[in-house]
C-alpha positions as CSV (number, residue, x, y, z in Angstrom):
1,X,3.8,25.5,0.2
2,X,4.1,27.4,3.5
3,X,4.1,25.2,6.6
4,X,3.6,26.8,10.0
5,X,4.4,25.1,13.3
6,X,2.5,25.0,16.7
7,X,3.1,27.2,19.8
8,X,6.4,26.7,21.7
9,X,7.9,24.4,19.2
10,X,10.0,25.2,16.1
11,X,9.8,24.1,12.5
12,X,11.2,20.7,13.6
13,X,7.7,19.4,13.6
14,X,7.8,19.4,9.8
15,X,11.2,17.6,9.4
16,X,9.6,14.4,8.1
17,X,6.5,15.8,6.3
18,X,8.1,18.7,4.5
19,X,10.7,16.5,2.6
20,X,8.0,14.0,1.7
21,X,5.9,16.8,0.1
22,X,8.9,18.3,-1.6
23,X,9.9,14.9,-3.0
24,X,6.6,14.7,-4.9
25,X,8.2,17.3,-7.2
26,X,5.0,19.3,-7.2
27,X,5.8,21.9,-4.5
28,X,8.4,24.3,-3.3
29,X,8.2,23.9,0.5
30,X,9.0,26.6,3.1
31,X,8.8,25.8,6.8
32,X,10.1,28.7,8.8
33,X,10.3,29.1,12.5
34,X,8.0,31.9,13.6
35,X,9.0,35.0,15.6
36,X,9.6,34.5,19.3
37,X,10.3,30.8,18.9
38,X,13.6,28.9,19.1
39,X,15.6,29.7,15.9
40,X,13.1,32.3,14.7
41,X,13.5,36.0,14.4
42,X,13.0,38.3,17.4
43,X,9.5,39.4,17.7
44,X,10.3,43.1,18.2
45,X,7.5,43.5,20.8
46,X,6.7,42.6,24.4
47,X,3.4,41.0,23.4
48,X,2.9,38.6,20.5
49,X,-0.3,38.0,18.6
50,X,-1.3,36.1,15.5
51,X,-1.2,39.4,13.6
52,X,2.4,40.1,14.6
53,X,3.4,36.5,13.7
54,X,1.7,36.9,10.3
55,X,3.5,40.2,9.7
56,X,6.9,38.4,10.1
57,X,5.8,35.6,7.8
58,X,4.5,38.0,5.2
59,X,7.9,39.7,5.1
60,X,9.6,36.3,4.5
61,X,7.1,35.5,1.7
62,X,7.9,38.8,0.1
63,X,11.6,38.0,0.3
64,X,10.9,34.7,-1.5
65,X,8.9,36.4,-4.1
66,X,5.8,34.4,-3.1
67,X,2.6,36.5,-3.4
68,X,0.5,33.5,-2.3
69,X,1.1,30.0,-1.2
70,X,-0.8,26.8,-0.1
71,X,-0.6,27.3,3.7
72,X,-0.6,24.4,6.1
73,X,-0.6,25.3,9.8
74,X,-0.8,23.2,13.0
75,X,-2.3,24.7,16.2
76,X,-0.9,28.3,16.5
77,X,0.3,27.8,12.9
78,X,-3.3,27.2,11.9
79,X,-4.4,30.4,13.5
80,X,-1.7,32.3,11.6
81,X,-2.6,30.5,8.4
82,X,-6.2,31.9,8.6
83,X,-4.8,35.4,9.4
84,X,-2.7,35.2,6.2
85,X,-5.7,34.0,4.3
86,X,-7.6,37.2,5.4
87,X,-4.7,39.2,3.9
88,X,-5.0,37.4,0.5
89,X,-1.8,35.4,0.8
90,X,-3.4,31.9,0.7
91,X,-4.3,29.7,-2.3
92,X,-5.6,27.0,0.1
93,X,-5.6,26.6,3.9
94,X,-5.1,23.3,5.7
95,X,-5.6,23.8,9.5
96,X,-4.4,20.8,11.5
97,X,-5.9,21.1,15.0
98,X,-5.9,24.9,14.6
99,X,-6.0,27.3,17.5
100,X,-8.2,30.4,17.6
101,X,-11.5,28.6,17.5
102,X,-13.2,30.9,20.1
103,X,-14.6,34.3,20.7
104,X,-12.9,36.9,22.9
105,X,-14.5,35.8,26.2
106,X,-15.2,32.1,25.3
107,X,-14.6,29.7,28.2
108,X,-12.8,27.5,25.7
109,X,-10.2,30.1,25.2
110,X,-9.4,30.4,28.9
111,X,-9.4,26.6,29.1
112,X,-6.6,26.4,26.5
113,X,-4.6,29.2,28.2
114,X,-5.0,27.5,31.5
115,X,-3.5,24.3,30.1
116,X,-0.4,26.2,29.0
117,X,-0.2,28.1,32.3
118,X,-0.5,24.7,34.0
119,X,2.5,23.5,32.0
120,X,4.7,26.3,33.4
121,X,6.6,24.0,35.8
122,X,7.7,22.0,32.8
123,X,9.0,25.2,31.2
124,X,10.9,26.0,34.4
125,X,12.4,22.5,34.6
126,X,13.4,22.7,31.0
127,X,15.4,25.9,31.8
128,X,16.9,24.4,34.9
129,X,17.6,20.8,33.7
130,X,17.6,20.9,29.9
131,X,17.7,17.3,28.5
132,X,18.1,15.9,32.0
133,X,14.4,16.7,32.4
134,X,13.6,13.5,30.6
135,X,15.3,11.5,33.3
136,X,12.6,12.4,35.9
137,X,10.0,9.8,36.7
138,X,6.9,10.0,34.4
139,X,8.6,12.8,32.4
140,X,7.9,11.1,29.0
141,X,4.3,10.4,29.9
142,X,3.6,13.9,31.1
143,X,5.7,15.6,28.4
144,X,3.9,13.8,25.5
145,X,0.4,14.5,26.7
146,X,0.0,17.7,24.7
147,X,1.9,16.3,21.7
148,X,0.9,12.7,20.8
149,X,-1.8,10.2,21.3
150,X,0.5,7.9,23.2
151,X,3.8,8.3,25.0
152,X,5.5,6.3,22.2
153,X,4.2,8.7,19.5
154,X,7.4,10.7,19.5
155,X,11.0,9.5,19.4
156,X,13.6,10.2,22.2
157,X,15.6,12.5,19.9
158,X,12.5,14.5,18.8
159,X,11.4,14.9,22.5
160,X,14.9,16.2,23.3
161,X,14.5,18.8,20.6
162,X,11.1,19.7,21.9
163,X,12.6,20.3,25.3
164,X,15.3,22.5,23.8
165,X,12.7,24.5,21.8
166,X,10.7,25.0,25.0
167,X,13.8,26.2,26.9
168,X,14.5,28.9,24.3
169,X,11.0,30.2,23.6
170,X,10.2,33.7,24.8
171,X,6.9,33.5,23.1
172,X,5.6,31.4,26.0
173,X,4.8,34.6,28.1
174,X,4.5,37.1,25.2
175,X,1.7,35.2,23.5
176,X,-0.2,33.9,26.5
177,X,-0.5,37.4,28.0
178,X,-1.7,38.9,24.8
179,X,-4.2,36.0,24.2
180,X,-6.0,36.9,27.4
181,X,-7.5,39.9,25.6
182,X,-7.3,38.8,22.0
183,X,-10.4,37.6,20.1
184,X,-10.1,34.3,18.2
185,X,-10.9,33.8,14.6
186,X,-13.9,36.0,14.0
187,X,-14.0,36.2,10.2
188,X,-14.0,32.6,9.2
189,X,-17.2,33.0,7.2
190,X,-15.3,35.3,4.8
191,X,-12.8,32.6,4.0
192,X,-12.8,32.4,0.2
193,X,-10.2,29.8,-0.6
194,X,-10.5,26.0,-0.3
195,X,-10.1,25.1,3.3
196,X,-9.4,21.8,5.0
197,X,-10.0,21.4,8.7
198,X,-8.0,18.5,10.1
199,X,-9.0,17.3,13.6
200,X,-7.0,14.9,15.8
201,X,-9.0,12.3,17.7
202,X,-6.7,12.2,20.7
203,X,-5.9,15.9,20.8
204,X,-5.7,16.9,24.5
205,X,-4.9,20.6,23.8
206,X,-7.9,21.5,21.6
207,X,-10.1,18.3,21.8
208,X,-12.3,18.3,18.7
209,X,-15.5,17.6,20.6
210,X,-15.1,21.0,22.3
211,X,-13.1,23.1,19.9
212,X,-14.1,22.1,16.4
213,X,-17.6,23.7,16.6
214,X,-16.4,27.2,16.1
215,X,-14.7,26.3,12.8
216,X,-17.5,24.0,11.6
217,X,-20.2,26.5,12.3
218,X,-18.4,29.5,10.8
219,X,-16.4,28.2,7.9
220,X,-18.2,28.2,4.6
221,X,-20.1,24.8,4.3
222,X,-18.2,23.8,1.1
223,X,-15.0,23.3,3.0
224,X,-13.6,19.9,4.0
225,X,-13.3,18.3,7.5
226,X,-11.2,15.3,8.2
227,X,-10.6,13.5,11.5
228,X,-7.3,11.6,12.0
229,X,-7.9,8.6,14.3
230,X,-5.6,7.8,17.2
231,X,-3.3,10.8,17.0
232,X,-2.6,13.8,19.3
233,X,-2.3,17.5,18.8
234,X,0.9,17.4,16.7
235,X,0.3,14.4,14.5
236,X,3.4,15.0,12.3
237,X,5.6,13.2,14.9
238,X,3.5,10.0,15.2
239,X,2.0,9.7,11.7
240,X,4.1,11.7,9.2
241,X,3.1,9.6,6.2
242,X,-0.6,10.0,7.1
243,X,-0.3,13.7,7.5
244,X,1.6,14.0,4.2
245,X,-1.2,11.9,2.5
246,X,-3.9,14.1,3.9
247,X,-2.2,17.4,2.9
248,X,-1.3,16.2,-0.6
249,X,-4.7,14.6,-1.2
250,X,-6.6,17.8,-0.4
251,X,-4.3,19.9,-2.6
252,X,-4.7,17.3,-5.5
253,X,-8.4,18.2,-5.4
254,X,-7.7,21.9,-6.0
255,X,-4.5,21.9,-8.2
256,X,-4.8,21.0,-11.9
257,X,-2.7,17.9,-12.7
258,X,0.7,18.5,-14.3
259,X,0.3,17.7,-18.0
260,X,2.9,15.5,-19.7
261,X,5.1,17.3,-22.2
262,X,4.1,16.5,-25.8
263,X,6.4,14.0,-27.4
264,X,8.2,15.5,-30.5
265,X,7.0,14.1,-33.7
266,X,9.4,12.0,-35.7
């Protein structure tokens, strides 16, 4: 199973969910940090795109010897998951609040970009103050708006790690600039593997009432849609057990059960 994180944050978003899935004994789990993000490889380009990120992930899959994988992606990771599906690298796709649900000139795309541009002062303060940023008045409330359904949906330690990721993320500018001209996910109708669209009720980055239509209208009708109540854009922080259950439950529908070994005869 390949697990891809959202924009600006590293693989730390999977630190609870990935072990829970691995502990089932049914999956090998790989949760890399994508190019241009804190702890990931250098992007090798001035401008990042979903295609460039997918190129890096494909090379890592090749190194692992994985031709295909069950791919789970949140936000930007969901966008890259669909890009990898187009390249024939997916067995299934689970997109949790995926980005890319727009056309090249859709107002919704520019709305999302504007939200990240509006967050630039937070990025600047993260560079200047580091963890001291969280001592500022209302910092937790403001900082958790794009992450969780409530300010208490993420722990203090996790929020500190998010600030550190943000401080060390050159992808902030590389991807935002490229996204101004990039189309979104235009070939969803050609998706030919089982796909699960997971929406988050309190998502403030890509609210489902505005951004789910592109996926629902273009994905083949046989694919599954689930809405998680009460959670924000990155639900793995506030509801890891629920996210694990949703991922595993979908895969159980599409993976044959492991047959028990025959007992030797006496």
